[in-house]
C-alpha positions as CSV (number, residue, x, y, z in Angstrom):
1,M,190.1,-223.7,126.2
2,G,187.4,-225.9,124.5
3,F,184.0,-225.1,122.1
4,S,182.3,-223.5,124.5
5,G,185.2,-221.5,125.9
6,G,185.6,-220.1,122.4
7,I,181.8,-219.2,122.0
8,L,182.2,-217.4,125.6
9,N,185.2,-215.5,124.4
10,T,183.6,-214.6,120.8
11,G,180.3,-213.0,123.2
12,V,182.7,-211.1,125.3
13,S,184.5,-209.4,122.3
14,G,181.0,-208.3,120.7
15,L,180.1,-207.3,123.9
16,L,183.5,-205.1,124.6
17,A,183.4,-204.1,121.0
18,F,179.8,-203.0,120.8
19,Q,180.0,-201.1,124.2
20,K,182.7,-199.0,122.7
21,S,180.7,-198.5,119.9
22,I,177.3,-197.4,121.9
23,A,179.7,-195.4,124.1
24,T,181.3,-193.3,121.2
25,I,177.6,-193.1,119.5
26,S,176.8,-191.5,122.9
27,H,179.6,-189.1,122.5
28,N,178.4,-188.1,119.2
29,I,175.1,-187.6,120.2
30,T,175.9,-185.3,123.1
31,N,178.2,-183.3,121.5
32,V,175.7,-182.3,118.2
33,N,176.0,-179.0,119.3
34,T,179.4,-178.5,120.0
35,E,181.5,-176.4,118.2
36,G,183.8,-177.8,115.9
37,Y,183.3,-181.1,117.0
38,T,183.9,-184.1,114.5
39,R,181.8,-187.1,114.5
40,Q,183.8,-190.4,115.6
41,R,183.3,-194.0,114.8
42,V,184.9,-197.2,116.3
43,E,186.8,-198.9,113.8
44,L,186.0,-202.9,113.9
45,S,187.8,-205.6,113.0
46,P,187.8,-209.7,113.2
47,L,190.1,-211.6,115.9
48,P,192.5,-214.2,114.2
49,A,190.3,-217.4,113.1
50,Q,191.6,-220.8,115.6
51,S,192.7,-223.4,112.9
52,L,190.4,-226.4,113.8
53,N,189.8,-229.4,111.7
54,P,187.7,-229.0,109.4
55,G,188.7,-225.4,108.8
56,F,189.1,-222.0,110.7
57,I,186.2,-220.6,113.2
58,G,186.3,-217.3,113.7
59,S,187.0,-216.2,117.6
60,G,185.1,-212.6,117.8
61,V,185.9,-208.7,116.8
62,R,187.8,-206.2,118.4
63,A,187.7,-202.6,118.4
64,D,191.1,-201.2,116.7
65,S,190.5,-197.8,117.6
66,I,188.5,-194.4,117.6
67,R,188.9,-192.2,115.1
68,R,187.4,-188.9,113.7
69,V,185.4,-189.3,110.7
70,Y,187.9,-186.5,109.0
71,N,188.1,-185.2,105.8
72,E,191.4,-183.1,105.0
73,F,190.7,-181.5,102.2
74,L,187.4,-180.1,103.1
75,Y,188.6,-178.9,106.4
76,N,191.6,-177.2,104.6
77,Q,188.5,-175.9,102.2
78,V,186.6,-174.1,105.0
79,R,190.0,-173.0,106.8
80,T,190.4,-171.1,103.3
81,S,186.8,-169.9,102.9
82,T,187.0,-168.4,106.4
83,S,190.1,-166.7,106.0
84,A,188.6,-165.2,102.9
85,N,185.5,-164.3,104.4
86,S,186.6,-162.6,107.7
87,Y,188.9,-160.6,105.4
88,S,185.6,-159.5,102.9
89,Q,183.8,-158.8,106.2
90,T,186.3,-156.5,107.4
91,Y,187.5,-155.0,104.5
92,Y,183.8,-154.0,103.6
93,S,182.6,-152.8,107.2
94,I,185.5,-150.8,107.5
95,S,185.5,-148.9,104.0
96,A,181.2,-148.2,104.0
97,N,182.0,-145.7,106.5
98,L,184.6,-144.0,104.7
99,D,182.2,-144.2,101.6
100,N,179.2,-143.2,103.5
101,L,181.2,-140.0,104.7
102,L,182.5,-139.2,101.3
103,G,178.8,-139.5,99.5
104,D,176.6,-137.8,101.8
105,S,175.8,-134.0,100.8
106,E,175.9,-133.1,105.0
107,T,179.5,-134.2,105.3
108,G,181.0,-134.6,102.1
109,L,183.0,-131.9,100.1
110,A,180.6,-131.5,96.8
111,S,178.2,-129.3,98.5
112,V,180.7,-127.0,100.1
113,L,182.8,-126.5,96.9
114,Q,179.1,-125.5,94.9
115,G,178.6,-123.4,98.2
116,F,181.9,-121.5,97.6
117,Y,181.7,-121.3,93.8
118,N,178.1,-119.8,94.3
119,A,179.7,-117.8,96.6
120,I,182.4,-116.2,93.8
121,Q,179.2,-115.9,91.3
122,D,177.6,-113.4,93.5
123,V,180.8,-111.2,94.2
124,S,181.2,-111.5,90.2
125,N,177.4,-110.3,89.4
126,D,178.1,-107.3,92.3
127,P,181.7,-106.7,93.2
128,S,180.9,-103.6,95.1
129,S,178.6,-105.6,97.5
130,M,180.5,-106.0,101.1
131,A,177.6,-108.7,101.8
132,A,179.0,-110.7,98.8
133,R,182.0,-110.7,99.6
134,E,181.6,-111.6,103.7
135,V,179.7,-114.4,102.0
136,M,182.0,-115.5,99.9
137,L,184.9,-115.5,102.8
138,S,181.8,-117.2,104.8
139,E,182.2,-120.0,102.5
140,A,185.4,-120.1,101.7
141,S,186.0,-121.0,105.7
142,T,183.2,-123.3,105.4
143,L,185.1,-125.3,102.6
144,V,188.4,-125.4,105.0
145,D,186.2,-126.5,108.0
146,R,185.1,-129.3,105.6
147,F,188.6,-130.3,104.6
148,Q,189.7,-130.4,108.0
149,Y,186.5,-132.6,109.1
150,M,187.3,-135.1,106.7
151,N,191.2,-135.3,107.4
152,Q,190.0,-135.8,111.0
153,F,187.6,-138.2,110.1
154,I,190.3,-140.1,108.0
155,A,192.5,-139.8,111.0
156,D,190.5,-141.3,113.4
157,S,189.9,-144.1,111.0
158,R,193.3,-144.7,111.1
159,K,193.3,-144.7,114.9
160,E,190.8,-147.1,114.4
161,V,192.6,-149.4,112.4
162,N,195.8,-148.8,114.5
163,S,193.9,-150.4,117.2
164,R,192.4,-153.1,115.6
165,I,195.4,-154.0,114.4
166,E,197.0,-154.3,118.1
167,Q,193.9,-156.3,119.0
168,E,194.2,-158.6,116.0
169,V,197.9,-159.2,117.1
170,T,197.1,-160.0,120.7
171,E,194.2,-162.3,119.4
172,I,196.6,-164.4,116.5
173,N,199.4,-164.9,119.8
174,L,196.9,-166.1,121.8
175,L,195.7,-168.7,119.7
176,A,199.2,-169.4,118.3
177,S,200.1,-170.2,122.0
178,S,197.1,-172.2,122.5
179,I,197.8,-174.2,119.4
180,A,201.3,-174.7,120.5
181,Q,200.0,-176.0,124.2
182,L,197.9,-178.4,122.2
183,N,200.8,-179.4,120.2
184,E,202.2,-180.5,123.1
185,K,199.4,-182.5,124.4
186,I,199.0,-184.6,121.2
187,S,202.9,-185.6,120.5
188,H,202.9,-186.3,124.0
189,T,199.9,-188.3,123.9
190,M,201.2,-190.5,120.5
191,A,204.5,-191.0,121.9
192,Q,203.3,-193.4,124.6
193,G,202.5,-195.3,121.8
194,I,198.7,-195.5,122.0
195,N,197.1,-196.7,118.7
196,N,194.0,-194.3,119.5
197,P,194.3,-190.8,118.4
198,P,193.2,-188.2,121.0
199,N,190.6,-187.1,119.1
200,D,189.1,-184.4,121.3
201,L,192.3,-182.7,121.5
202,L,192.6,-182.6,117.5
203,D,189.2,-181.1,117.2
204,Q,190.0,-178.5,119.5
205,R,193.4,-177.5,117.4
206,D,191.6,-177.7,114.7
207,Q,189.0,-175.3,116.3
208,L,191.7,-173.3,116.7
209,I,193.2,-173.3,113.3
210,L,190.0,-172.5,112.5
211,K,189.7,-169.1,114.9
212,L,193.6,-168.1,113.4
213,S,192.4,-168.4,110.1
214,E,189.7,-165.8,110.6
215,R,192.1,-163.4,111.6
216,V,195.0,-164.2,109.3
217,S,195.9,-166.4,106.4
218,I,198.0,-169.1,107.4
219,T,199.8,-172.5,106.1
220,T,200.2,-175.6,108.2
221,V,202.3,-178.5,108.4
222,L,202.0,-181.8,110.1
223,Q,204.7,-183.3,111.6
224,D,205.4,-186.8,112.1
225,D,204.4,-187.0,115.6
226,Q,201.7,-185.3,114.7
227,S,202.0,-181.3,115.8
228,L,201.3,-179.0,113.5
229,N,203.4,-176.1,112.5
230,V,201.8,-172.8,111.8
231,F,203.1,-170.3,109.4
232,V,202.2,-166.5,108.2
233,G,202.8,-164.5,105.5
234,K,205.7,-166.0,103.2
235,G,207.2,-168.7,105.3
236,H,207.2,-166.8,109.2
237,E,206.8,-169.5,111.4
238,L,204.3,-168.8,114.1
239,V,204.2,-172.0,115.8
240,Q,206.6,-174.7,115.8
241,G,205.9,-177.8,117.6
242,A,205.5,-177.0,121.5
243,S,206.5,-173.4,121.0
244,S,205.0,-170.2,119.5
245,G,206.3,-167.0,118.2
246,D,205.0,-163.5,118.4
247,L,204.0,-161.1,116.0
248,T,204.5,-157.8,117.3
249,V,203.1,-154.2,116.2
250,A,206.0,-152.1,115.3
251,S,206.0,-148.1,114.2
252,N,206.6,-147.9,110.8
253,H,210.5,-146.6,110.2
254,Y,209.7,-143.5,108.7
255,D,205.9,-142.6,110.6
256,G,205.7,-143.6,113.9
257,S,202.2,-143.0,113.8
258,Q,201.8,-146.2,111.2
259,F,201.5,-149.7,112.8
260,E,203.2,-152.5,110.8
261,I,203.2,-155.9,111.6
262,A,207.0,-157.6,112.8
263,M,208.6,-160.6,113.8
264,E,211.8,-161.5,116.0
265,G,211.5,-158.5,118.6
266,G,210.3,-156.3,115.5
267,S,213.1,-156.2,113.7
268,T,211.5,-158.2,110.8
269,I,208.5,-156.3,109.2
270,I,206.5,-158.7,106.9
271,T,203.2,-156.7,106.9
272,P,203.7,-156.6,102.9
273,F,203.1,-160.5,103.2
274,I,200.3,-160.8,105.3
275,T,197.4,-161.7,103.4
276,G,193.7,-162.8,104.4
277,G,191.9,-162.8,107.8
278,S,190.4,-159.7,109.5
279,L,194.3,-158.4,109.8
280,G,194.6,-158.5,106.3
281,G,191.4,-156.9,105.6
282,L,192.6,-154.0,107.9
283,L,195.9,-153.9,106.0
284,D,194.7,-154.1,102.5
285,F,192.1,-151.2,103.5
286,R,194.5,-149.1,105.2
287,H,197.0,-149.1,102.0
288,D,194.4,-149.3,98.8
289,V,191.7,-147.4,100.2
290,L,192.5,-145.1,103.2
291,D,196.3,-143.7,102.1
292,E,194.8,-143.5,98.6
293,T,191.5,-141.4,99.7
294,E,193.7,-139.2,102.4
295,N,196.2,-138.6,99.6
296,A,193.8,-137.7,96.8
297,L,191.8,-135.5,99.4
298,G,194.9,-133.6,99.9
299,R,195.8,-133.4,96.5
300,I,192.6,-131.8,95.8
301,A,193.2,-129.2,98.6
302,M,196.4,-128.6,97.5
303,G,195.6,-127.9,94.2
304,L,192.8,-125.8,94.9
305,A,194.8,-123.8,97.3
306,Q,197.8,-123.0,94.5
307,T,195.7,-122.8,91.5
308,F,193.1,-120.6,93.2
309,N,195.9,-118.1,94.7
310,A,197.7,-118.0,91.7
311,Q,194.5,-116.4,89.8
312,H,193.8,-114.1,92.9
313,R,197.2,-112.9,93.1
314,K,196.5,-111.4,89.3
315,G,193.4,-109.7,90.4
316,L,193.3,-105.9,91.9
317,D,191.1,-105.2,95.8
318,L,189.2,-102.7,96.5
319,N,192.3,-101.1,98.0
320,G,193.6,-100.8,94.7
321,E,196.5,-103.5,95.3
322,L,196.9,-106.8,93.9
323,G,195.9,-110.2,95.5
324,D,197.1,-111.7,98.3
325,D,197.6,-115.6,98.8
326,F,193.8,-116.4,99.4
327,F,194.8,-119.7,101.2
328,T,197.8,-121.4,102.8
329,V,199.4,-123.8,100.3
330,P,200.3,-126.9,102.6
331,L,204.1,-128.4,102.2
332,P,204.5,-131.8,101.5
333,D,205.6,-134.2,104.5
334,V,209.3,-135.0,104.2
335,L,210.5,-137.9,107.0
336,P,214.1,-139.4,106.8
337,H,214.2,-142.9,107.7
338,V,214.3,-143.9,111.2
339,G,214.6,-147.4,110.7
340,N,217.2,-150.5,111.3
341,E,216.1,-153.5,109.1
342,V,218.0,-154.5,106.3
343,P,218.8,-153.4,103.4
344,L,217.9,-149.9,105.0
345,V,219.9,-148.4,107.8
346,N,219.0,-145.3,109.8
347,N,220.3,-142.2,108.2
348,E,223.6,-141.3,108.7
349,G,224.2,-138.7,106.9
350,S,223.6,-135.1,107.4
351,A,221.6,-133.8,104.5
352,Y,217.9,-133.2,104.3
353,I,215.2,-132.3,102.2
354,Q,212.7,-129.9,101.6
355,V,209.9,-130.6,98.8
356,T,207.6,-127.7,97.5
357,I,204.7,-128.1,94.4
358,E,206.2,-127.1,91.4
359,D,202.9,-128.0,89.7
360,A,199.7,-128.9,91.0
361,G,198.3,-130.5,87.9
362,S,200.9,-132.9,87.8
363,I,201.3,-133.8,91.4
364,T,199.8,-137.7,92.3
365,T,198.3,-139.4,95.0
366,S,201.3,-141.8,95.2
367,D,203.9,-141.3,98.3
368,Y,208.0,-141.5,97.0
369,R,211.2,-142.7,98.7
370,L,213.7,-140.6,98.1
371,S,216.7,-142.9,98.3
372,F,221.1,-141.9,98.4
373,E,222.8,-145.1,96.6
374,E,226.0,-145.1,94.9
375,N,226.4,-141.5,95.2
376,N,223.2,-140.5,93.4
377,W,220.0,-139.7,94.5
378,T,217.3,-142.3,93.1
379,L,213.3,-141.0,93.4
380,S,211.1,-144.2,93.7
381,R,207.2,-143.9,93.5
382,L,205.6,-146.7,96.3
383,S,202.4,-147.1,94.4
384,D,203.6,-149.3,91.9
385,G,207.5,-149.6,92.5
386,T,208.7,-147.4,89.2
387,K,211.8,-145.0,89.7
388,V,210.9,-141.6,88.8
389,P,213.2,-139.7,86.6
390,M,214.3,-136.6,87.7
391,S,215.6,-133.4,86.1
392,G,217.7,-130.0,87.2
393,G,219.2,-131.1,90.6
394,T,222.7,-129.2,89.2
395,D,223.8,-125.8,90.6
396,G,222.1,-125.7,93.3
397,A,218.5,-126.1,91.3
398,P,216.2,-128.5,92.8
399,F,215.1,-131.7,91.3
400,V,211.8,-131.4,89.5
401,A,209.5,-134.8,88.9
402,E,206.1,-135.5,88.6
403,G,205.1,-131.7,89.9
404,L,207.4,-132.0,92.8
405,A,210.7,-129.5,93.2
406,L,213.3,-131.5,95.8
407,V,215.6,-129.0,97.5
408,I,218.8,-131.3,99.0
409,E,220.0,-128.7,101.9
410,P,223.2,-128.2,102.8
411,G,224.8,-131.7,104.2
412,I,226.2,-135.0,103.2
413,A,224.3,-137.3,102.8
414,Q,225.3,-141.1,103.1
415,D,225.0,-144.5,100.7
416,G,221.6,-146.1,102.3
417,D,220.3,-142.5,103.5
418,S,216.4,-142.6,102.5
419,F,213.3,-140.2,103.1
420,L,209.6,-141.0,102.4
421,I,208.0,-138.0,100.9
422,R,204.3,-137.6,101.3
423,P,203.1,-134.9,98.7
424,T,199.4,-134.5,99.8
425,R,199.0,-136.9,102.7
426,K,198.4,-133.9,105.5
427,A,197.6,-131.3,103.1
428,S,193.5,-131.3,103.6
429,A,194.3,-130.6,107.6
430,K,196.9,-127.9,106.9
431,I,194.9,-126.2,104.2
432,D,193.2,-122.4,105.7
433,A,191.6,-119.4,104.7
434,L,194.6,-116.3,105.3
435,F,192.4,-113.2,105.7
436,Q,188.8,-112.3,107.0
437,D,189.0,-108.3,105.0
438,P,186.5,-108.3,102.3
439,A,188.3,-105.7,100.6
440,K,191.0,-107.9,99.9
441,I,188.9,-110.3,97.7
442,A,190.8,-109.2,94.3
443,A,187.9,-109.3,92.3
444,A,189.0,-107.0,89.5
445,G,191.1,-107.2,86.9
446,P,194.5,-105.3,87.7
447,L,194.7,-103.4,84.2
448,R,192.4,-101.9,81.7
449,V,193.2,-101.1,77.8
450,T,191.8,-97.7,76.2
451,E,191.2,-97.5,72.6
452,S,192.4,-94.3,71.3
453,E,188.8,-92.2,69.7
454,N,190.8,-92.0,66.2
455,N,191.4,-95.3,65.4
456,S,190.2,-96.5,62.2
457,G,191.3,-100.1,61.5
458,S,189.0,-103.2,62.8
459,A,191.2,-104.3,65.7
460,S,189.5,-104.4,69.3
461,V,191.1,-105.7,72.5
462,T,189.3,-108.7,73.5
463,S,191.1,-109.2,76.9
464,I,194.0,-108.3,78.6
465,E,196.0,-111.0,80.9
466,N,197.9,-110.6,83.9
467,V,200.6,-113.4,83.2
468,D,203.4,-112.3,85.8
469,P,202.0,-110.2,88.8
470,E,205.5,-110.1,90.4
471,N,207.2,-108.2,87.8
472,S,207.7,-104.4,88.3
473,A,206.8,-102.9,85.5
474,L,203.2,-104.6,85.6
475,F,201.7,-101.1,86.3
476,D,203.5,-98.9,84.0
477,D,201.5,-96.8,81.8
478,I,202.2,-97.8,78.2
479,V,201.0,-96.4,74.6
480,I,200.9,-98.7,71.6
481,N,201.3,-97.2,68.6
482,F,200.7,-99.0,65.3
483,T,203.4,-97.9,62.4
484,D,201.7,-100.1,60.2
485,P,199.1,-103.7,60.4
486,I,202.3,-106.0,61.5
487,T,204.5,-103.2,63.4
488,F,204.2,-101.1,66.7
489,T,205.9,-98.7,68.9
490,V,205.7,-98.4,72.8
491,N,205.5,-94.9,74.4
492,D,207.9,-92.5,72.8
493,E,210.5,-95.4,71.8
494,T,211.3,-95.7,67.8
495,T,211.9,-99.4,67.8
496,P,209.5,-101.2,66.3
497,H,207.8,-104.6,67.8
498,T,206.1,-107.2,65.6
499,F,202.6,-107.5,66.0
500,N,201.5,-111.5,65.3
501,G,197.9,-110.5,64.4
502,K,196.8,-111.7,67.9
503,Y,198.9,-110.9,71.1
504,I,201.1,-107.8,72.1
505,D,203.5,-108.8,75.2
506,I,206.1,-106.7,75.7
507,G,207.5,-108.0,79.2
508,N,205.8,-105.9,81.0
509,G,203.8,-109.1,82.7
510,W,200.7,-108.9,80.9
511,R,199.6,-110.0,77.8
512,L,197.2,-108.0,75.6
513,E,194.9,-110.0,72.5
514,I,193.6,-108.3,69.9
515,T,191.5,-109.4,67.2
516,G,190.8,-107.6,64.0
517,T,193.1,-105.4,62.0
518,P,194.8,-102.1,62.9
519,K,195.9,-99.3,60.8
520,V,198.6,-97.0,60.9
521,G,198.0,-94.9,63.7
522,D,196.0,-96.8,65.7
523,Q,196.7,-96.5,69.4
524,F,195.7,-98.6,72.7
525,T,196.9,-97.4,76.3
526,V,197.5,-100.4,79.0
527,S,197.4,-98.5,82.4
528,K,196.3,-100.0,86.1
529,N,192.7,-100.4,86.9
530,D,192.2,-97.9,89.6
531,G,189.0,-97.2,90.9
532,A,186.9,-99.9,89.2
533,V,185.2,-101.3,92.3
534,G,182.5,-102.9,90.0
535,D,185.0,-104.8,87.7
536,N,184.6,-108.5,88.1
537,R,187.1,-109.8,85.3
538,N,189.1,-111.6,88.0
539,S,186.0,-113.1,90.0
540,L,184.8,-114.6,86.9
541,L,188.1,-116.3,86.6
542,L,188.3,-117.6,90.0
543,A,184.5,-118.7,89.4
544,G,186.1,-120.6,85.9
545,L,188.7,-122.4,87.7
546,F,185.7,-125.1,89.0
547,N,185.0,-126.0,85.4
548,S,188.5,-125.7,83.9
549,K,190.8,-128.8,83.9
550,E,193.7,-127.6,86.2
551,L,194.2,-130.6,88.2
552,L,194.9,-134.6,87.6
553,G,197.4,-134.0,84.9
554,G,194.9,-131.1,83.5
555,N,192.1,-133.7,83.2
556,A,189.8,-132.4,85.8
557,G,188.8,-129.1,87.9
558,Y,187.7,-129.2,91.4
559,E,184.5,-130.9,91.6
560,S,185.7,-133.5,89.0
561,A,188.4,-134.3,90.8
562,Y,186.8,-134.9,94.4
563,G,184.0,-136.9,92.0
564,Q,186.9,-139.4,90.9
565,M,187.9,-139.9,94.7
566,V,184.1,-140.3,95.5
567,A,183.8,-142.8,92.7
568,F,187.0,-144.9,93.7
569,V,185.7,-145.3,97.0
570,G,182.4,-146.2,95.7
571,N,183.6,-148.9,93.4
572,S,186.3,-150.3,96.1
573,T,183.2,-150.5,98.7
574,H,181.1,-151.8,96.3
575,Q,183.5,-154.3,94.9
576,A,184.3,-155.2,98.6
577,D,180.3,-155.8,99.3
578,I,180.2,-158.1,96.2
579,N,183.1,-159.9,97.3
580,R,181.7,-160.8,101.2
581,H,178.2,-162.0,99.8
582,T,180.2,-164.0,97.3
583,R,182.7,-165.4,100.1
584,E,179.7,-165.7,102.5
585,S,178.2,-168.1,100.2
586,L,181.5,-170.3,99.9
587,L,181.9,-170.6,103.5
588,N,178.6,-172.0,103.8
589,Q,178.8,-174.3,101.0
590,A,182.4,-175.4,102.3
591,V,181.0,-175.8,106.0
592,D,177.8,-177.8,105.0
593,A,180.3,-180.2,102.6
594,K,182.5,-180.6,105.9
595,S,179.3,-180.8,107.7
596,E,177.7,-184.0,105.4
597,V,180.9,-185.8,106.1
598,S,182.0,-184.8,109.7
599,G,178.9,-183.6,111.3
600,V,176.9,-185.6,113.5
601,N,173.4,-186.5,112.3
602,L,170.9,-187.3,114.9
603,D,168.7,-189.5,112.8
604,E,171.8,-191.7,112.1
605,E,173.6,-191.9,115.0
606,A,169.8,-192.8,116.2
607,A,169.7,-195.5,114.0
608,N,173.3,-197.0,115.0
609,L,172.4,-196.8,118.0
610,I,169.7,-199.2,117.7
611,C,171.6,-201.3,115.3
612,Y,174.6,-201.9,118.4
613,E,172.4,-202.2,120.9
614,R,170.6,-205.1,119.1
615,A,174.1,-206.5,118.4
616,Y,175.0,-205.9,121.6
617,Q,171.8,-207.9,123.4
618,A,172.9,-210.5,120.5
619,A,176.3,-210.9,122.1
620,A,174.7,-211.6,125.5
621,Q,172.8,-213.8,124.0
622,I,176.0,-215.3,123.0
623,I,177.2,-215.6,126.4
624,E,174.1,-216.9,127.5
625,T,174.4,-219.7,125.2
626,S,178.0,-220.7,125.7
627,E,177.4,-220.8,129.5
628,N,174.2,-222.9,128.8
629,L,176.5,-225.5,126.8
630,F,179.0,-225.5,129.4
631,Q,176.4,-226.5,131.9
632,T,174.9,-229.1,129.5
633,L,178.4,-230.5,129.1
634,L,179.0,-230.7,133.0
635,N,175.9,-232.4,133.6
636,V,177.1,-235.0,131.2
637,V,180.2,-235.6,133.2
638,R,178.7,-235.7,136.8
639,R,176.5,-238.7,135.2
């Protein structure tokens, strides 16, 4: 075209390139407050130079593409931090509610345990007082009501978790569907061979990915067509190209009231593999705190009922009768498997399981799975997956393990049959006070020991303990005659018994403790403690249970067991609070780092706008100069 024509083309290329740059800067400025927007930039490069003697002369500039100022590493940092922060915020908020319940004197268990203990002490101070006995029964009812109230709070928390799990799954599926739709648009655009990537669509997809990360931890894989595959758990595909799978909420294969996360129409449970985000926070809170707390509360209720009953049955009430059970002792839950996932199948055998508490002090807060495999029953502790050795199980005897007695009721088990055993889960809801008659409080010791006035030795009775209230000979009148310091006879028997220097136990259901040394002819008479309305020996033993270590493997009493439970929830909540502040700070740092690179800076954009405006004006001046040169050339030719 000639030299002036080359100058014109050069100027025009500048006008077009700078016009795109100005338009892009304007796009940046107007989207400064758009959530998820990534700053864009026009990539410029020189047009091929023309080879002219004596060298190459440039022919202008071209706009190769408009690209996002995007750093994948920084974006992934934001995504990871978003998931972790959402997890911590969710975990803390719901855990704090439970912590407030347990630690509050108005709603917790500590104050009512203390009230029940004080009432027992009042009965000990005046066993004949019907008013004191009425208060003790009232405090027992208050204690039962508090157990049930706390269990209901936990049950309501579980319902809330289930409801939020459903909401999260619904939102995850909606986001996955939207991501798949954007994948289709992006891959379609890229397939047309257009060099410029669809930046705004990519921003929208990135923003959806961040929103998805708020709900669950994910991994992504970029495909050749620029679509993005999304995975949850351990490689479970949520989005593949333009199609999306659905998470579903399925009932637990043992407990239909507990929701699980599943894929493929509910046949594949992926709950154990879900991490991060608000969904992961809900699931981990349920498993780590809610289940553990409900089990621990149930263990206290069950342990209190069993140990208190055992001591109450050893006492004598105002009617002269041995005490009845004071509380109901809840039975463990046994739930058969009803699912169909591999390797477990529906229970096909007819056997069923009955579980009772063998030793309240030995039970744990774990749930168990009892499985029939290769003609053998196997018990696994679910808290850590450990197989628990069982004793017994022969000749109709129950299996015994960790405080539990497991009776396999008549029926034929099939390989693969399994049962979920929850020893304490619902115990705090099922405990109850059994009677309302204050006269039935067994405050007195059932037996009395009378020392003969003619005793000449230093032996004296320290105590007599009712070790077997079911023994039919418990109330038989027994006269103990010492024939020498180490032997004695009973009633009219002539066969001597050996005295070990401390205890006497002849198999009648009681054990007598003696200190000192008896002499020949010393005599002690054991008989029923009739008419002793002022006797407080058994009520003192009942009160002593609060400070004894009957629970948690012989390491805690009622109040200390509750204190440990409160401390566990409090520590979990405190750690969650620390984590949420830390992760919130890390998220802010990641967002700031990403914004420094990809965010819109109005001062910078304004400066660039002025720069490109002047460049545009200069390019226009080039065109005007080209026109003047061309007119000069025409005027010369016309002459």
